[in-house]
N, C-alpha and C positions, 0 to 999 in steps of 0.2 A: 037776706034770705031767712025765712022762718027757721028757728032752731029745732022745732019739732019735726020739720021735714028733713033737715039734715040728719037728725037722730034716726028717723025711719030708714034712711040710707045706711047709716052706720050699723044698725041692727042686722042688715043684710051681709055685713062684712065679718071676716073672722078676726081682724085685728086692726090696730091703728099704728101708723109709722110716721116718723118725721125724718127718716134717713133712708135714702134710696138704696144704701148698701145693705139694709136689713129688710127690705120689702118681702112680704110673704104674699102668696096667691090670695086673691079676694080680700085685699086689705084696703083701708082708707088712708091715703097719703095726705098729710097736712104740710103745706109749704110755708115754713116759718123763716123770716128773715133773721140772719145773725149779723154780728158786727162786720164779718168779712165775707159773707156770702148772701145770696138771695135764693132760697130753695124753690122759688117759682120757676127758676130755670131748669129744674129737674122734674117738672110735672110730667112731661112727655116720657121721660125715662122711667118714672114710676109706673105709668100705664103699661109701658112695654115689658116691665118686669112683673106685671101681674096685679097691680092695684086696680080695683074696680072703680074707685072714685078718687078724685084729687080735689083738695080744697086750696084755692089760690087767692091772692089778693092783688094780683096784677093782671089786668085784662089782656095784656100782650101775650100771655102764655095760655089763653083759652084754647082748649082742644075740641071738645064736642060736648054732648049731653052728660058725659062722665065727669065733666069739670064743674065744680061748685065755686062760683066767684063770690067772694065776700069782701067786706071793707077791710078787715084785719084778720089774718089767719090765726094769729096767736090768741086773740080775743075770742074768736069762734071756737078754738080748741077748748078754752077754759069754760065758755058758756055751754058747749056740748057736754063737757065732763060733769058740770053742775046739774044739767038737765038729766043726764043719765043716772047720777047719784039719786035724784029725787024719783026717777022712774023705778029704780030697783027697790028703794026703801029698805035696804038691808042694814043691819047694825054696823057701825064703823067705829073702830078704835083709832084715835090719832095720838101721836106722841112727838114731842120735840124736846129740846134741852141742849145744853152746851157740849156735853160729852156723853157717849154711850148710846146714842139714838139708834144707830144701825144695829149694834149688837143686841140691844133690848128688843128691837122690832123682830129680829131673827129669832130670838129666844121665845118671845110671845107667840110667834107663828108656829114654832116647833111644838109648843105645848098645845095650843088650840087646835092645830091641824090633826092632832090625835083623835079628836072628837068631832070636829066640824070641817066642812069644806071651806077652807080659808084662802084668801089671796092677800098678798102683802106687797108693799113697795119693793121693787127689784133693785138691789144694790143701794145706792143712795140717791135715787131719782126723787129728790124731796123738795124741789123748788117749784116756781110758777109754771114750769113746763112738766116736770116730773110728776107732780101731784095729779094734774089732769090725766096724764098717761096712765097713772096707777088707777084712778077712778074708772077709766074707760076699759081697763083690763077686767073689771068685775063683770060678772054675768048672772043670769038667772039661777045658776047652780051655786053661786057663792053665798055662803051662809054668814060669814063674818069677814069684813074687809079691815085690813090693818094698814094705816097710812102714816108714813114718816114725813115730818115737816121740818125743813131747815130754813134758816134765815140768816141774812147778814146785815139787815137793817130793820128799823121799826116798821110796823104796819104789815109786814110780810106774813106773819103768822095769822094775823087778823084776816088777811085776804084769803089765805089757804083754808082757814076754818070755814069761811063763807062758801068756798067751793065744795069742800068735803062734808060740811055739816055733820061733824062727829057726834055720836051718842055718848062716847066715852073718851076720856083724855088722860094723858100722863106726861108730866114734864120730868125728865130724868134728873136734871140739876140746873143750877145757875152758875156758870163758871166764866172764866176770862177767855172768851172766844169771840172773834170778829169785833174786837174792841174798836177798831177803826170805824166800822159802819154803825155801831151802836152808841159810840161816844162815851164808853166806860162801862164799868160793871153795873151801875144803876140802870143804864140803858139796856143792858142784857136782861136784867130782871124784869124791866118794864115790857120789853119785846116778847120774852117767852110767856109772860103772864097774859098776853093777848089770848092764849088758849083758855086760860081760866075765865077770862071775861066772856068768851063765847059760851063756854059750858054753863057758867052761872046765869047768864042772860036767858039761855034756852032751857034751863032746868035739867041739865044733863049731869052725868056722874063723872067724878074725877077720882083717879087712883092716886093715893098719897103715900109717900115714903116718910114715916114718922121720924126717921133719923135726920131729916133735912128740915131745919127750922124755918127756912123761907117757905117751903111747901106747906108746912103746918100753918103758918101765919096767913098765907095767901088763900088758903082753902077752908078756913075755919067756919065759914058760913055757907059752905057749899055741900051739895049731896056728894058723899064720898064713901070710898072703900079703902081701908088703910092696911099697911103692913109695917113691920118693924122687927127689931131684934130683941128678943126677951122682953117684949112690951105687952103687958096685959090689956092695954087700951086698944091695941091693933085688932083689926078683923082677922088678920093672919100674922101670927107671931112666930118668927124663926128663933129657935133656941140659941144658936150661936153660929159663927162663921169663922173659918181660918183659911190661910192660903200659904203654901210653901212647895212649889209655886202655884199649884192648881187650887182653885177655890173648892172648899168643902162646906156644905150647908147641912146643918143639923136641924131636922124638922120632923115633928110628929113621929118620934121613935124610930127614925131612919136617918141614914147619912146619904146625901146626894153628892156623889163624886163627879165633878165637872171637868171639862177640858179647857176651861177658861183660867187665865193667869191673873193673879193680883187681887187684893182685897177691894180694889176699886171696881171690880166686876161683880162683887157681892150684891150690890143694890140692883144691878141689871138682872141678875138671876132671881133675886127675891121679888122683883116687880113681875117677872113672868110667872113665878110660882103663885103669887097673889091673884093675878088676873086669871090664871088657870082655875084657881079655887072659886073665884067669883062666877066663872062660867061652868062650874060643876064638873070639872075634869077630875078624875079620881087621882088620889095621892100617888099610887104606883105608876100611873100613866105619866103624871107630871115628872116624877123621878126619872123614868125611862127617857122622856123627851130631853130633859136637861142634861142627862148623862151622855146622851148620844150626840148632842150638838158639838160640832167641831168648828172653831173659828177659821176663817180663811181671808184672803185679800189683804194680807199684811196687818191684820188686826190681832194683836196679842197672840200671835202664833208661836208655839214652841217648836223649834227646829233643832235637830241634832245633826251636827256636821263634824265628821272626824271625832275628836275627843271634846268638842265644845258644845255647850248647850246655849242656844240663841233664843232670846225672846224678841221676836220681830213685831214692832208696833209702829210701823212707818207709814200708816195710812194717813194720819193727821196728828196735829199737836197744837196745843194752846197752853198757856201757863197753868191752868187747873189740871188738865190731864197729864202734863209733863211732871207736875209736882207729885201727884199721887203715884205715877208710874215709878218715879225715882224712890219715893218713900217705900213702896212695896219691894223694889229691887234691893234697897239697902237692908231691909230686914230679913232677906233670905239667908239661909244658913250657909250657903255655898261660899267657898274661898275662891281666890283668883277671879275677881269680878272686874268687868270692863263695861263702862258706860260710853255709848256712842250717840251723841245728841246733836240734832240738827236744828237750825233756825226755825222759829215759830213765826208764821206769816199773819198778815192782817191785824196787827196790833197798833198800827198808827203811831201817835205820838208817845204812847206808853211802851213802845217796843224796847227801847234801850233799858228802861227801868225793869221790865219784866225779864229780859235776858240776864241782866245783872243779878236779879233776885234768884234765878236758877243757879247761877255760878256761886253766889253767896251761900245758898242752901247746901252746896256740896263742899264748901271750903273746910269743913271739919272732918271730911272723909280723907284719910291719908292712905288707906289700903286699896281703895278702888281706883283703877286707872280711868281717868275721865277725858274723853276726846270730844271736843266741841267744834262743830263744823258750821260755817256760814259767817257772813259779814257781821251780823248783829252780835253773835257770840264772840267773834274775833275782836270786836271793838270793846268788849268788856273783859278781855283776857287779864289774868293775874299770874304771878310767878309761883308755881308750886311744882315740886318734882313729879307728881303723878297727874298733873293737868297738861293737856296738849290742845292748842287752839289752831284751827285751819280755816283760812278765809274761804276756801273753795273745796269742793269734794275732790278735785284732781290733786290738790296738795295733800289732802288726807290719804288718798289712794296711794300716792308715792310713799308716804310713811308706812302704810300697811305692807307694801311690797318688800320692805326690808325687815319685816318682823315675822317670826314664827309664833303663832298663838295656839296654845294647846291647853287642854284640861281647864277651860275657863267658862264662866258664866257671863253672857254678854247681853246687854239690853240695847236695842237699836230703836231710837224714837226721834221723829222729826216731822215737820209739816210735809204734806204731799208733794209740794213743789221741790223739796230737797231730794226726793227719790232715793232715800237711804237704803232701800232694798238692794241697791247696787252693791252694797257692802258684802252681801252674801258671797258673791263671786270671788271676793278677795280674801276670804277667811279660809 
């Protein structure tokens, strides 16, 4: 079926959904097959709940003229999103990277939304399904679109850039994430650089953090807008940054006092500041936006519970983000420190080496109580009075039940699958 015709039907709808539990009146429902389900079976339910049209790829579930039968529903969703992006012709900022994508995206949106009608990726819907849904959420009133792109294998960013066709791009960093899918750090760099390839080929602009040597090297022949710390070569130069624990940015005769924890968040903040400057947002407005942003969803949240101060960073973890979180925690002035670290997933054959490296990094810390949770950390256990290793969260929780923890600073960090936010109920 012609994509322009499907697009004409889409424009009559208020929204797009792939989940009948979230159907809105006058929506377009796209039935996508998953590993354990076939959403074609929910087509009739979607109509009953208020969908105006349903896209299916199994003729057995055809209903009536409200049914759009296609060869592949997922491919149609992606083609529809690309068509819609070209139809709107609005400027789009895309960002990817190993760490900090979602936080940076939220900060950019906080800054630009002060001046423009913006729409950004919701949560971390940043894959081959999430990016199309993000593009289809843009409308004629959207002045700037902000699209987060994630990847766990090569050619994925290339594919997402082809869909979104960004005018501007930013790679937060190149770290040790999804090593299993990328085949090592060099594979990560190659995959994330697919955004640079798209921007360069299409003569688009890249935002560059001059503190990152890889970014500088990869973008030296590209059209760019740069930022750095006390760097006269940068288009936007921040005077200095510090964090104890909240990040403070010194810029243009003022101090930006944020609610973000850790020096590792400074680059995320500086990127949003620079992008705000590029789009002519006033300094005082940028300062207001950055100071009012409060992280949530288990991302570097500061939580006070009884007499304890807890840094909850349990949304995700990889060797790079784990290392900088630990580095920041170690340099805090607080006494009575406790580290609660969970396994890092998707590291493939390098998993044992990377977990051992984290343990070794902390081996010279004698005053910080370190709790390591998960089978990979457990298999790299060492004997130290302040080190405690637990193969499962259940064995760790049994340990906590017998402890009274007070007047302590606690960092909780691990991969999403470890669900370490469960620790909060035990403290």
